[in-house]
C-alpha positions in Angstrom: -8.9 11.0 22.0 -9.3 14.4 20.5 -7.4 17.4 21.9 -9.1 20.7 22.6 -7.2 23.8 21.8 -7.9 27.3 23.1 -7.6 30.1 20.5 -7.5 33.7 21.6 -8.5 36.5 19.2 -6.4 39.3 20.6 -8.1 42.0 18.7 -11.4 41.4 20.6 -10.1 39.5 23.6 -12.5 36.6 22.9 -11.6 32.9 23.3 -12.9 30.1 21.1 -12.5 26.4 21.4 -11.9 24.0 18.6 -10.7 20.5 17.9 -7.1 20.1 16.7 -6.3 17.7 13.9 -5.4 14.2 15.2 -1.8 13.3 14.5 -1.3 11.5 11.2 -0.2 7.9 11.4 3.4 7.0 10.2 2.1 5.5 6.9 0.2 8.7 6.1 3.2 10.8 7.0 5.5 8.6 4.8 3.1 8.8 1.8 3.2 12.6 2.2 7.0 12.5 1.5 6.5 10.5 -1.7 4.6 12.5 -4.4 2.7 11.8 -6.6 1.2 9.2 -4.2 -2.1 10.1 -2.6 -3.0 8.7 0.8 -6.5 7.2 1.2 -8.3 6.2 4.4 -8.7 2.4 5.0 -8.7 0.4 1.8 -10.2 3.2 -0.3 -7.2 3.4 -2.7 -8.0 -0.2 -3.9 -10.4 -0.6 -6.8 -13.7 -2.1 -5.7 -13.0 -5.5 -7.3 -9.5 -5.6 -5.7 -10.8 -4.4 -2.3 -12.9 -7.6 -2.1 -9.7 -9.6 -2.4 -8.2 -8.1 0.8 -9.8 -9.0 4.1 -8.6 -7.3 7.3 -9.4 -9.2 10.4 -10.0 -5.9 12.2 -10.9 -3.1 9.7 -10.1 -0.4 12.4 -6.4 -1.5 12.1 -6.1 -0.5 8.4 -3.9 2.6 8.6 -4.5 3.6 5.0 -3.6 2.7 1.4 -2.3 4.1 -1.8 -2.9 3.2 -5.5 0.7 3.3 -6.7 -0.2 2.4 -10.3 -2.8 5.1 -10.9 -0.9 7.8 -8.9 2.2 7.2 -10.9 0.5 6.8 -14.3 0.9 10.4 -15.4 4.7 10.4 -14.5 5.5 6.9 -15.9 3.1 6.0 -18.6 5.0 3.0 -20.0 6.4 1.7 -16.7 5.6 -1.7 -15.1 4.2 -0.2 -11.9 3.1 -2.0 -8.8 -0.5 -1.7 -7.8 -1.0 -0.9 -4.1 0.6 -0.3 -0.7 -1.6 -1.0 2.4 -0.7 -0.3 6.0 -2.2 -2.6 8.6 -1.6 -2.3 12.3 1.5 -0.2 11.6 3.0 -2.6 9.0 3.2 -2.0 5.2 2.3 -4.6 2.6 2.7 -4.1 -1.1 0.0 -5.8 -3.3 -0.1 -6.6 -7.0 -3.4 -7.9 -8.4 -2.7 -9.7 -11.6 -3.5 -13.0 -13.5 -1.4 -15.7 -12.0 -0.3 -18.0 -14.8 3.3 -19.1 -15.5 3.3 -16.7 -18.5 2.7 -13.7 -16.1 5.7 -14.3 -13.8 8.2 -12.2 -15.8 5.8 -9.2 -16.0 5.0 -9.3 -12.2 8.7 -9.7 -11.3 9.4 -6.7 -13.6 6.8 -4.7 -11.6 8.4 -5.9 -8.3 11.8 -4.8 -9.5 10.3 -1.3 -10.4 8.8 -1.2 -6.9 12.0 -2.1 -5.1 14.0 0.4 -7.0 11.4 3.1 -6.3 11.4 2.2 -2.6 15.2 2.7 -2.5 15.2 6.0 -4.5 12.0 8.0 -3.9 9.9 5.9 -1.6 12.4 5.5 1.2 10.0 6.7 3.9 7.5 4.1 3.0 10.1 1.4 2.5 11.5 2.2 5.9 8.3 1.5 7.7 7.9 -1.9 9.5 7.1 -4.7 7.0 3.9 -6.8 7.1 4.7 -10.5 6.5 4.6 -11.2 3.6 5.9 -7.8 2.5 5.1 -8.4 -1.2 1.9 -10.1 -2.2 0.7 -11.1 -5.7 -3.1 -11.6 -5.5 -4.4 -13.7 -8.4 -7.2 -11.9 -10.3 -8.5 -15.4 -11.1 -7.1 -18.8 -10.2 -3.4 -19.4 -9.4 -2.1 -21.5 -12.3 1.5 -21.7 -11.2 2.6 -25.1 -9.8 4.3 -24.7 -6.4 7.2 -26.9 -7.6 7.8 -25.1 -10.9 10.8 -23.0 -11.7 8.5 -19.9 -12.0 7.3 -20.5 -8.4 10.9 -20.7 -7.2 11.7 -17.4 -8.9 8.7 -15.7 -7.3 9.7 -17.1 -3.9 13.3 -16.1 -4.3 12.2 -12.4 -4.7 10.2 -12.6 -1.4 6.8 -12.5 -3.3 3.9 -14.6 -2.1 1.1 -15.6 -4.5 -2.5 -16.0 -3.1 -6.1 -15.8 -4.2 -7.1 -13.6 -1.3 -5.1 -11.7 1.3 -6.2 -11.9 5.0 -4.6 -9.2 7.1 -4.2 -10.4 10.7 
């Protein structure tokens, strides 16, 4: 529902009516406190190929997204940065799209470590929002080639990271 605001121009005694800006959602407000991140409507922050890997049950419930990796690139050229944050129905999920082979586990866990440190230091407003379950998701850019019973799989699970080929937001 949009609010109508009355504006009076005292110099001429005329009134005009306009629409006020709708209030920002908590995710958008949190992103605003965490430069250099740039808020995007819906899943627009995700690259096209990655956007196809995320399927919201109700697209109207996507509060917004940020491309952490590209937004931070100028500030942290050599860092192992996480890819995305997406808010769905008021809950935040952090997504990394990456090949999912046993040899990639160390690199992705390094990116997750970077993200967790950033959330504690500079991204506290985003980190303090309600968490989607799972909070951290590794979406395979191809097939998942990590055995569920392997030591690598246990390391991933111990960090609260879930591996999948596609994320369905419900």
